[in-house]
N, C-alpha and C positions, 0 to 999 in steps of 0.2 A: 238297501244298496244305493237308492237315489239320495236318501238323507245323508248317507256317508259321503257321497260325491259332493253334495252341496256343502257339507261341512268342510270338506277338504278345500273346495274352491273358495269358500269364504275365508278359510285360514290363510291360503296363499294370497288372496286379495289383501287381507289384513297385514301380512308380511310386507307386501309391496308398498302399501300405504305408509307403514312404519319406516321403511327404508327411505322413501321419498321425503317424509317429514324430517328424518335425521339429516339427510343431505341438505335439505332446505334450511334447517336450523344452523348447520355448520357454516353454510354460505353467508348467513345473515349475522353470524357471530361477530360483534364489533372488534373482538380481539384478534380475529383471523386476518392479519395483514399479509400481503404478498410482497416479498423483498427480493429484488434482483441483485446478484452479487457474483463477481468473478472469483469463485471459491478457491481456486488453486493459487491465487495471488496472495491470499491472506493466511496468517498463522492458524493452526488447528483450534487454538483456544478462542480466537476471535469468532470463528464460525460457531463453536460450541456455546459461546456466551450470548448468541442471539436468542431472543425470547422464544421459548418452546412453541408458543401459539402462532408465531410468524411462519408463513410458508415460504421456503427458500426456492428461488429459481436461479439456476446456474447460468450466468450470462457469458456469451462468447463475444467479447468486444471486437475481435478481429473479423467478425462476420461483415460481409460487404454491405448488407442492408442493416446498418448499425441501429437505427432508431426502432426497428421492429423487435430488436432484442429485448427491450424493456417495456413494450407497449402494454403488457398484461401485469406489470408490477406497480403496486401503489408506492413503494419505496425503492430507491436505487442507491447502491454504494458504488462509487467510481473513483479512480485515482486521477490526479491532475493531468496525466498524459492523455486522457480521453475527454475531458470536459469540453474541448472545442468541437467535438463531434456531436455533442448533444443538441437537441432542439429544445431550447429553454422555454419555449412557449408551452411545452408539455407539462411544465412543473409549476408549483405554487411557491409563493414566498414562505420561507421558514418562519414559523411562529411558535417558539417554545422557549422556556426559561433557560435552558442550557446554553443558548446563544449568548447570554449575558455573562457566562462563566469562562469564555474563551480567554486563553492567555495572550500575552503581547505578541508572541510570534505568529499565532493564528490570525489575530486582528490585522497585523501588518501585511500578512499575505493577502487577506481579503481586500484590503484597501487598494491593492494593485490590480484588482479585477473590476471590470466595468459594473456599474450599479445594477443593471438589469440582471446580471448573472450573480453578483455578490449576494443579493437578497434571497437567492434560491439555493445557495450552497452552505452547508453546515460542515465545517471541518470536524472530523471524528477521530483522526489519527495521523501520525507521522511515522514513516518507515525510512530510516537512514541507510545509505549505502555503507558497505564495510569492505575492507581489504582482507581477503582470505589468503593465507600463506601456507605453502607446504613446508613443514618443518625441515630446516636445512641449516647445519652449523655454519655454512659459509654465507648464508643469507641473514644479515643482521639489520633488521629494520625496526625502528621504534616509532611511537606515536609523535615524538618530538620532531621527526624529520618532515621536511616539506614534501609536497607531492612530486617534486623533481626526482625522488628516489626511483620512480618508475622508469626513468631514462637511463638507469645504470646498464653498463655493457653486459653484465651477468644476466640481465632480464631480457635480452634481445630475443624476440620471438617466443617468449615464455610467459606472456601475460594474456589473460582473457579479459577483454574490456566490455563494458555494457553495450548491449545492442541498441544504443540510442546515440545518434550523433550529437544531440544537444547536451547530453550528460558528459560525453567524452570531451567535447569542446569546452565545457565549463571547468572540467578538471585541468585541462591544458592551460586555461587562462589563470589558474592558480599558481602556475609554475613561473619561475623567474628566468628560465632558459629561453634563448632566442629561438624562434620557429618551433615552439614547444608542441604545437598540435601535430605538425608533420612528423616530428621526432617520436611523439607518443604513438601515433598510428603505426609507425614503422616497428615499434616494439611489440605490437599485438600479434598473437598467434591466431586469434579469432575474436569476433564480437558476438557474444552469446551469454545471455543471462540464465536461461533455463538449464543449459547443460554445462555451465561453467565448472561446477564441482566434479562432474564426471571427468571432464578434461583434466582437472587439477589432480585428481586421485589416480587416474589410469594412464597418465603420460608424464613427460618430463616438464610439464608446465609448472611454474613456480608461484604464480600469484593470479588472483582473480578479483574483480571488483563487482560485487553483486548486492542487491537489496538484502538487508539483514534477515528479513522474513523468509528468504529463499534458502537460507543455509543454517539457521540456528540449530536444527535437529542433527545435522551432520557434524557440526562443531562440538556437540555434546558427547558424541559417541566415537568419533574418529581421532585418535591421538596423533595422527600424522598431520593434522591441520591445526593452525592457530589463526588468530585474526587480530586486527587493530582498527581503531578509529583515529585517524590522524588528527592531532590537535589543530592542524591547519583547516579543519572543517571537512564535511562530507556533503554530497548532494542529498537532498531530502525529497521524498515522495509523499505528497499530501493526499489524503483520502477524504471524500466528502459523502454526505448523505443528502439526497434530494427526495422530495415528496410530491405526489400528485394530488394529495388531499389536504384540506384545511383542518381536518379533524384529528390529525395524528400527533399534535404537539405534546399532549400529556403522556402518551405511550412512549414517545421518543425520550422525554425527560426521565421516565421511569427506567428505561434501558440505559441511558447514560449514567444515571445514579448507580445502577447495579455494576457498571464497568468500573466505577471509581472505588468500589470496595477494595480494601488493601490487598487481599489475596488475589483478586481478579486483576487488578492493576499491575501487581508484581508479576503475575503469570504472563500477561500480555507483553510487558516490556522484555521479559526473558526470551520471548519469541520474536522480538524485533518490532513490536507495535507500541508506540508511545502516544498516550492521550494528550490532547492539546488544551486542557482545561486548567484554570487557576483556582482550584478548590480541592479539598480533601487530599487523597493520596496522590493525585496528579501533580501537586505542588513539588513533589520530590523528583519529578522526572528529569529535570535539567540542572539540578543544583549540586551535583556530586563533584568533589575535588578529584584530581587525577588518580590518587591512590585508591580511594573507595570505588571509583568507577571501574578501575582495572580489576579489582577483586570481584566486582559484580558483573563484569563483562558488559559495561555500559559506556557510551560516549562520555568523555569528561566534560566538565563545565566549559572549558576552553574550546573543546571541539564543537559543542552546541553553539557557542557564541560566534564561531567562525563558519558554521554550516550555512548552506544557501538553498533557496527554493527557486522554482521555475514558474514565473507568471505567464500570462497569455502573451502570445506574439502577434504583432500586426502582420499584415501581408508582406510589407517591405522587410520587416525584421526576419520573417521566415525565409524570404528569398535570399537575404544576405547570409544567413546561416547555411543554407543549402549551397550557396556559391562558395563559401569558405570551406565547407566540408569537401565538396567536389575537388576544389583546387588542392587541398591537402592530401588527397588520395593519389594525386599525380606524382610519380617519383621525381 
């Protein structure tokens, strides 16, 4: 009886030691990187194509204690709307070969960012805004039209605009109409990115302007909806990778190379995520003529050439935009 008890106790002890060893081995596995990402913002395929060995942490960037969101993540993916909220002292300079493969658009964007931030940001993707339309025989809008089409009387109170004053202001500045911002705001039913398609489908709303990655799945299955990328250009959302470790360069390169495989690259762009690299399959991202791009539901070459990005704002620039926005809300 005693021997049996001792054997059982030894067996349980052995199990505990084995589990402890397993946990310890996993924690020391150099492939086990933790990456923070706002998962709901990105296409399903982008999340699925993250390395299986990486541990994902879903980040809530709207959390008041912003920097605590990513304190336990070795890598971080964030879009350009949030980079000013980051404490860049938490991150290391990016040192990997893929930085040398960035295309001209990405390099131009980085050159407009201060050096201490630029060296820690690696562009990994661009998401364009798109105009989603409810199919209507009386609503005839083509990619050749200027952004002024949003000011048509038939769209009065029937547009969902982005929930970003800076994006709305940038679109208004592309218009040739006098007092375009005030007139554009007066056309809006709501300012809402997340629920724009629900409004579009379940009400008499006619158009919505949303990030392409927010709506690609609905556009594939709902015949009531169509969309276009105006040749006049669209706002672009840049996405960046940051790292807290100097040892992750090779792993990042391996991941980027896997994204550039033709099947993966094609899948990503079909879901609204475009790679910013000048090599392999990525070269095809921005070079399509209007007919080919329309057949493949992609922005045309002309649209890409006219599209615009948002750099960092100085304190004075931010105040000016806030002042402009507030004054335009006044009837």
